[in-house]
DOSE-629563 format. One record per residue (C-alpha): x negated, y negated, z; residue in three letters; residue number from 1. Coordinates in steps of 0.05 Angstrom, whole numbers, plus 5000, padded with zeros to 4 digits. Layout:
N
+------+-------+------+------+--------+
| east | north |   up | fise | rodren |
+------+-------+------+------+--------+
|    X |     Y |    Z |  Ala |    NUM |
...
+------+-------+------+------+--------+
//
This chain:
279
+------+-------+------+------+--------+
| east | north |   up | fise | rodren |
+------+-------+------+------+--------+
| 6655 |  5103 | 9177 |  Met |      1 |
| 6626 |  5035 | 9164 |  Thr |      2 |
| 6619 |  5004 | 9096 |  Ser |      3 |
| 6560 |  4966 | 9067 |  Ser |      4 |
| 6555 |  4925 | 9004 |  Ala |      5 |
| 6485 |  4951 | 8988 |  Gln |      6 |
| 6471 |  5018 | 8957 |  Ser |      7 |
| 6418 |  5060 | 8989 |  Thr |      8 |
| 6384 |  5126 | 8983 |  Thr |      9 |
| 6399 |  5145 | 9055 |  Asp |     10 |
| 6430 |  5215 | 9053 |  Pro |     11 |
| 6480 |  5195 | 9106 |  Arg |     12 |
| 6511 |  5143 | 9059 |  Glu |     13 |
| 6562 |  5158 | 9005 |  Leu |     14 |
| 6568 |  5107 | 8948 |  Val |     15 |
| 6639 |  5101 | 8920 |  Thr |     16 |
| 6658 |  5081 | 8850 |  Gly |     17 |
| 6664 |  5008 | 8874 |  Glu |     18 |
| 6590 |  5009 | 8894 |  Ala |     19 |
| 6609 |  5010 | 8968 |  Val |     20 |
| 6565 |  5053 | 9013 |  Ala |     21 |
| 6602 |  5092 | 9066 |  Leu |     22 |
| 6563 |  5114 | 9127 |  Asp |     23 |
| 6583 |  5187 | 9135 |  Val |     24 |
| 6553 |  5240 | 9181 |  Arg |     25 |
| 6534 |  5308 | 9157 |  Ala |     26 |
| 6541 |  5365 | 9207 |  Ala |     27 |
| 6474 |  5381 | 9239 |  Ser |     28 |
| 6439 |  5448 | 9231 |  Phe |     29 |
| 6457 |  5469 | 9302 |  Val |     30 |
| 6531 |  5453 | 9292 |  Leu |     31 |
| 6532 |  5490 | 9226 |  Arg |     32 |
| 6499 |  5550 | 9257 |  Ala |     33 |
| 6550 |  5551 | 9313 |  Ala |     34 |
| 6608 |  5546 | 9263 |  Gly |     35 |
| 6577 |  5601 | 9219 |  Ala |     36 |
| 6570 |  5646 | 9280 |  Ala |     37 |
| 6644 |  5638 | 9296 |  Ile |     38 |
| 6664 |  5652 | 9224 |  Asp |     39 |
| 6617 |  5712 | 9223 |  Leu |     40 |
| 6652 |  5742 | 9283 |  Val |     41 |
| 6720 |  5730 | 9252 |  Val |     42 |
| 6702 |  5760 | 9184 |  His |     43 |
| 6666 |  5820 | 9213 |  Val |     44 |
| 6724 |  5833 | 9260 |  Gly |     45 |
| 6773 |  5829 | 9202 |  Phe |     46 |
| 6730 |  5878 | 9162 |  Ala |     47 |
| 6727 |  5926 | 9220 |  Leu |     48 |
| 6802 |  5922 | 9228 |  Leu |     49 |
| 6813 |  5939 | 9155 |  Leu |     50 |
| 6762 |  5995 | 9160 |  Gly |     51 |
| 6798 |  6024 | 9221 |  Tyr |     52 |
| 6864 |  6022 | 9182 |  Leu |     53 |
| 6829 |  6057 | 9124 |  Leu |     54 |
| 6805 |  6114 | 9169 |  Phe |     55 |
| 6875 |  6121 | 9198 |  Leu |     56 |
| 6903 |  6126 | 9128 |  Ala |     57 |
| 6851 |  6178 | 9109 |  Ala |     58 |
| 6876 |  6223 | 9165 |  Glu |     59 |
| 6945 |  6226 | 9135 |  Phe |     60 |
| 6930 |  6218 | 9060 |  Val |     61 |
| 6881 |  6260 | 9021 |  Asp |     62 |
| 6830 |  6209 | 8994 |  Ile |     63 |
| 6773 |  6233 | 8951 |  Asp |     64 |
| 6702 |  6205 | 8960 |  Glu |     65 |
| 6705 |  6158 | 8900 |  Ala |     66 |
| 6770 |  6127 | 8923 |  Ala |     67 |
| 6744 |  6120 | 8993 |  Phe |     68 |
| 6681 |  6084 | 8968 |  Gln |     69 |
| 6724 |  6039 | 8925 |  Ala |     70 |
| 6767 |  6022 | 8985 |  Ala |     71 |
| 6706 |  6006 | 9027 |  Val |     72 |
| 6679 |  5960 | 8972 |  Ile |     73 |
| 6747 |  5927 | 8968 |  Ser |     74 |
| 6748 |  5914 | 9043 |  Ile |     75 |
| 6679 |  5882 | 9039 |  Ile |     76 |
| 6700 |  5837 | 8980 |  Val |     77 |
| 6765 |  5817 | 9013 |  Val |     78 |
| 6735 |  5804 | 9082 |  Ser |     79 |
| 6673 |  5766 | 9061 |  Phe |     80 |
| 6691 |  5733 | 8995 |  Ile |     81 |
| 6766 |  5730 | 8982 |  Val |     82 |
| 6789 |  5711 | 9052 |  Val |     83 |
| 6736 |  5656 | 9063 |  Pro |     84 |
| 6753 |  5627 | 8995 |  Thr |     85 |
| 6827 |  5627 | 9009 |  Ala |     86 |
| 6819 |  5598 | 9079 |  Val |     87 |
| 6775 |  5540 | 9055 |  Glu |     88 |
| 6824 |  5524 | 8999 |  Leu |     89 |
| 6885 |  5528 | 9043 |  Ala |     90 |
| 6854 |  5487 | 9099 |  Met |     91 |
| 6820 |  5436 | 9053 |  Arg |     92 |
| 6748 |  5454 | 9068 |  Gly |     93 |
| 6758 |  5479 | 9139 |  Arg |     94 |
| 6753 |  5547 | 9173 |  Ser |     95 |
| 6760 |  5570 | 9244 |  Leu |     96 |
| 6686 |  5557 | 9257 |  Gly |     97 |
| 6688 |  5488 | 9225 |  Lys |     98 |
| 6751 |  5469 | 9264 |  Leu |     99 |
| 6713 |  5487 | 9328 |  Ala |    100 |
| 6654 |  5442 | 9311 |  Ile |    101 |
| 6695 |  5387 | 9279 |  Gly |    102 |
| 6668 |  5393 | 9208 |  Ala |    103 |
| 6697 |  5399 | 9139 |  Arg |    104 |
| 6665 |  5420 | 9073 |  Val |    105 |
| 6669 |  5365 | 9020 |  Val |    106 |
| 6639 |  5351 | 8952 |  Arg |    107 |
| 6577 |  5308 | 8947 |  Leu |    108 |
| 6621 |  5250 | 8927 |  Asp |    109 |
| 6664 |  5259 | 8989 |  Gly |    110 |
| 6724 |  5290 | 8954 |  Gly |    111 |
| 6762 |  5353 | 8972 |  Ala |    112 |
| 6733 |  5419 | 8947 |  Ile |    113 |
| 6768 |  5462 | 8895 |  Gly |    114 |
| 6770 |  5536 | 8879 |  Phe |    115 |
| 6703 |  5534 | 8843 |  Arg |    116 |
| 6667 |  5504 | 8903 |  His |    117 |
| 6699 |  5551 | 8954 |  Ala |    118 |
| 6687 |  5612 | 8911 |  Phe |    119 |
| 6613 |  5596 | 8898 |  Ile |    120 |
| 6602 |  5582 | 8972 |  Arg |    121 |
| 6635 |  5648 | 8993 |  Ser |    122 |
| 6600 |  5689 | 8938 |  Leu |    123 |
| 6531 |  5662 | 8952 |  Val |    124 |
| 6545 |  5662 | 9027 |  Gly |    125 |
| 6555 |  5738 | 9026 |  Phe |    126 |
| 6483 |  5747 | 9003 |  Phe |    127 |
| 6449 |  5691 | 9041 |  Glu |    128 |
| 6486 |  5701 | 9107 |  Ile |    129 |
| 6508 |  5774 | 9112 |  Tyr |    130 |
| 6456 |  5809 | 9069 |  Met |    131 |
| 6397 |  5771 | 9100 |  Thr |    132 |
| 6427 |  5764 | 9170 |  Ile |    133 |
| 6429 |  5688 | 9159 |  Gly |    134 |
| 6354 |  5682 | 9145 |  Gly |    135 |
| 6361 |  5650 | 9076 |  Val |    136 |
| 6417 |  5603 | 9099 |  Ala |    137 |
| 6376 |  5581 | 9160 |  Ala |    138 |
| 6313 |  5569 | 9119 |  Leu |    139 |
| 6348 |  5528 | 9065 |  Val |    140 |
| 6389 |  5490 | 9117 |  Gly |    141 |
| 6327 |  5470 | 9156 |  Leu |    142 |
| 6295 |  5442 | 9093 |  Leu |    143 |
| 6357 |  5404 | 9070 |  Ser |    144 |
| 6372 |  5332 | 9092 |  Asp |    145 |
| 6446 |  5349 | 9101 |  Arg |    146 |
| 6435 |  5419 | 9129 |  Ser |    147 |
| 6461 |  5449 | 9064 |  Gln |    148 |
| 6454 |  5523 | 9054 |  Arg |    149 |
| 6441 |  5554 | 8986 |  Leu |    150 |
| 6515 |  5561 | 8971 |  Gly |    151 |
| 6525 |  5487 | 8984 |  Asp |    152 |
| 6468 |  5468 | 8938 |  Leu |    153 |
| 6496 |  5511 | 8881 |  Leu |    154 |
| 6568 |  5487 | 8892 |  Ala |    155 |
| 6551 |  5414 | 8903 |  Gly |    156 |
| 6581 |  5410 | 8973 |  Thr |    157 |
| 6560 |  5395 | 9044 |  Tyr |    158 |
| 6592 |  5398 | 9113 |  Ala |    159 |
| 6616 |  5330 | 9137 |  Gln |    160 |
| 6622 |  5319 | 9212 |  His |    161 |
| 6689 |  5287 | 9226 |  Glu |    162 |
| 6694 |  5291 | 9302 |  Arg |    163 |
| 6662 |  5224 | 9318 |  Val |    164 |
| 6675 |  5185 | 9383 |  Pro |    165 |
| 6731 |  5134 | 9378 |  Arg |    166 |
| 6705 |  5064 | 9386 |  Val |    167 |
| 6752 |  5020 | 9426 |  Ile |    168 |
| 6739 |  4946 | 9416 |  Thr |    169 |
| 6749 |  4908 | 9482 |  Pro |    170 |
| 6797 |  4850 | 9479 |  Val |    171 |
| 6781 |  4790 | 9523 |  Tyr |    172 |
| 6827 |  4733 | 9542 |  Gly |    173 |
| 6810 |  4661 | 9558 |  Val |    174 |
| 6765 |  4659 | 9620 |  Pro |    175 |
| 6802 |  4635 | 9683 |  Pro |    176 |
| 6760 |  4573 | 9690 |  Glu |    177 |
| 6781 |  4550 | 9621 |  Leu |    178 |
| 6856 |  4564 | 9625 |  Gln |    179 |
| 6871 |  4490 | 9636 |  Gly |    180 |
| 6824 |  4469 | 9580 |  Trp |    181 |
| 6856 |  4518 | 9532 |  Ala |    182 |
| 6924 |  4484 | 9538 |  Thr |    183 |
| 6898 |  4420 | 9506 |  Thr |    184 |
| 6837 |  4443 | 9466 |  Ala |    185 |
| 6836 |  4444 | 9391 |  Asp |    186 |
| 6798 |  4501 | 9357 |  Val |    187 |
| 6793 |  4496 | 9282 |  Ala |    188 |
| 6784 |  4555 | 9235 |  Arg |    189 |
| 6713 |  4583 | 9240 |  Leu |    190 |
| 6673 |  4604 | 9178 |  Pro |    191 |
| 6680 |  4679 | 9167 |  Asp |    192 |
| 6606 |  4693 | 9176 |  Arg |    193 |
| 6604 |  4654 | 9242 |  Leu |    194 |
| 6667 |  4688 | 9267 |  Ala |    195 |
| 6637 |  4757 | 9253 |  Arg |    196 |
| 6572 |  4739 | 9288 |  Arg |    197 |
| 6610 |  4714 | 9349 |  Ile |    198 |
| 6652 |  4778 | 9351 |  Ala |    199 |
| 6589 |  4822 | 9347 |  Gln |    200 |
| 6556 |  4781 | 9402 |  Tyr |    201 |
| 6615 |  4788 | 9448 |  Leu |    202 |
| 6619 |  4863 | 9436 |  Gln |    203 |
| 6545 |  4872 | 9454 |  Gln |    204 |
| 6537 |  4818 | 9506 |  Val |    205 |
| 6540 |  4866 | 9565 |  Ala |    206 |
| 6482 |  4906 | 9537 |  Arg |    207 |
| 6436 |  4847 | 9521 |  Leu |    208 |
| 6379 |  4826 | 9566 |  Ser |    209 |
| 6390 |  4760 | 9603 |  Pro |    210 |
| 6340 |  4723 | 9558 |  Ala |    211 |
| 6370 |  4749 | 9493 |  Ala |    212 |
| 6441 |  4736 | 9519 |  Arg |    213 |
| 6424 |  4664 | 9536 |  Glu |    214 |
| 6386 |  4650 | 9470 |  Arg |    215 |
| 6439 |  4680 | 9424 |  Leu |    216 |
| 6495 |  4649 | 9464 |  Gly |    217 |
| 6465 |  4579 | 9458 |  Arg |    218 |
| 6454 |  4588 | 9383 |  Glu |    219 |
| 6525 |  4611 | 9369 |  Leu |    220 |
| 6556 |  4560 | 9416 |  Ala |    221 |
| 6518 |  4504 | 9379 |  Ala |    222 |
| 6544 |  4529 | 9312 |  Glu |    223 |
| 6616 |  4535 | 9338 |  Ala |    224 |
| 6615 |  4467 | 9374 |  Ala |    225 |
| 6634 |  4425 | 9312 |  Pro |    226 |
| 6699 |  4464 | 9306 |  Tyr |    227 |
| 6721 |  4454 | 9378 |  Val |    228 |
| 6747 |  4392 | 9413 |  Ser |    229 |
| 6737 |  4375 | 9469 |  Pro |    230 |
| 6676 |  4415 | 9489 |  Leu |    231 |
| 6678 |  4445 | 9559 |  Pro |    232 |
| 6618 |  4443 | 9605 |  Asn |    233 |
| 6610 |  4518 | 9615 |  Val |    234 |
| 6560 |  4573 | 9600 |  Ala |    235 |
| 6552 |  4590 | 9526 |  Pro |    236 |
| 6581 |  4660 | 9531 |  Asp |    237 |
| 6641 |  4635 | 9571 |  Thr |    238 |
| 6653 |  4582 | 9517 |  Phe |    239 |
| 6649 |  4635 | 9462 |  Leu |    240 |
| 6697 |  4681 | 9499 |  Phe |    241 |
| 6747 |  4624 | 9502 |  Ala |    242 |
| 6739 |  4605 | 9429 |  Val |    243 |
| 6747 |  4677 | 9406 |  Ala |    244 |
| 6809 |  4687 | 9449 |  Ala |    245 |
| 6842 |  4623 | 9425 |  Met |    246 |
| 6829 |  4639 | 9352 |  Arg |    247 |
| 6857 |  4709 | 9361 |  Arg |    248 |
| 6920 |  4684 | 9394 |  Glu |    249 |
| 6930 |  4632 | 9340 |  Arg |    250 |
| 6922 |  4683 | 9285 |  Glu |    251 |
| 6971 |  4729 | 9321 |  Phe |    252 |
| 7023 |  4674 | 9326 |  Arg |    253 |
| 7013 |  4658 | 9252 |  Lys |    254 |
| 7024 |  4730 | 9232 |  Leu |    255 |
| 7084 |  4737 | 9277 |  Thr |    256 |
| 7116 |  4674 | 9247 |  Leu |    257 |
| 7102 |  4700 | 9177 |  Glu |    258 |
| 7134 |  4767 | 9193 |  Arg |    259 |
| 7196 |  4732 | 9222 |  Glu |    260 |
| 7204 |  4690 | 9159 |  Arg |    261 |
| 7198 |  4753 | 9115 |  Leu |    262 |
| 7251 |  4787 | 9157 |  Asp |    263 |
| 7298 |  4729 | 9145 |  Leu |    264 |
| 7285 |  4732 | 9069 |  Leu |    265 |
| 7289 |  4808 | 9064 |  Arg |    266 |
| 7365 |  4812 | 9055 |  Pro |    267 |
| 7359 |  4764 | 8996 |  Thr |    268 |
| 7299 |  4799 | 8966 |  Leu |    269 |
| 7328 |  4869 | 8973 |  Asp |    270 |
| 7400 |  4853 | 8958 |  Gly |    271 |
| 7436 |  4850 | 8892 |  Thr |    272 |
| 7458 |  4786 | 8856 |  Pro |    273 |
| 7524 |  4754 | 8874 |  His |    274 |
| 7584 |  4795 | 8850 |  His |    275 |
| 7538 |  4847 | 8820 |  Phe |    276 |
| 7566 |  4917 | 8831 |  Pro |    277 |
| 7527 |  4962 | 8878 |  Asp |    278 |
| 7517 |  5025 | 8838 |  Arg |    279 |
+------+-------+------+------+--------+
//
């Protein structure tokens, strides 16, 4: 999830209490339908199992018609309302179907659901999914920005898609043609905005067109030139790769040195005063 300082009405963004917008992904209608189908099979199978056990018990125990009907109603309530509620509470908004599609039910503010949310979703879901064969849930989900069914709208929840591809940021070293230059070059601290722009350019440089790559590279190299001495006579993107690598190595050495100093001070910081009893 990426953060933004601006609030927006985009339904994919969640605004926190600090006015930071988080770019979250709601599960699509197709994914929700697939997850609901898996849960449907599980719940119906569980109900059939309980019904089979009830019929076995009726063969050995004399059960009157009223008690049998009460047992059937209890099986329906347990299979389609009690069990889904308990599962979503125990698994923090997940079920077998949601685990399969990589989704989790959360509140509209992004927090974990409670008993009220899970119970409303299960109770309304029995009517909109099982009583109407999913017709009401499908119609409401198609008309909702976040593919919310009627139970989600009443409970104030939606299904958040959590199985997103992991983004691995490539790490580049100093280009071979600038290894000698890097041993004597001096690269000062870059402004934060310029450093972010250079990092974004280097991450996307392989996907840029040659014209855009040359134009953006020259602009960024010109902005970074006042902070570098001496300036090498190389292509702009090669120069930016070297500058970014040197700044990263310098920051890494700085953090390593700071950690070593803290490790030396830790016995003094964590220890007791001289001659003070260790109780």
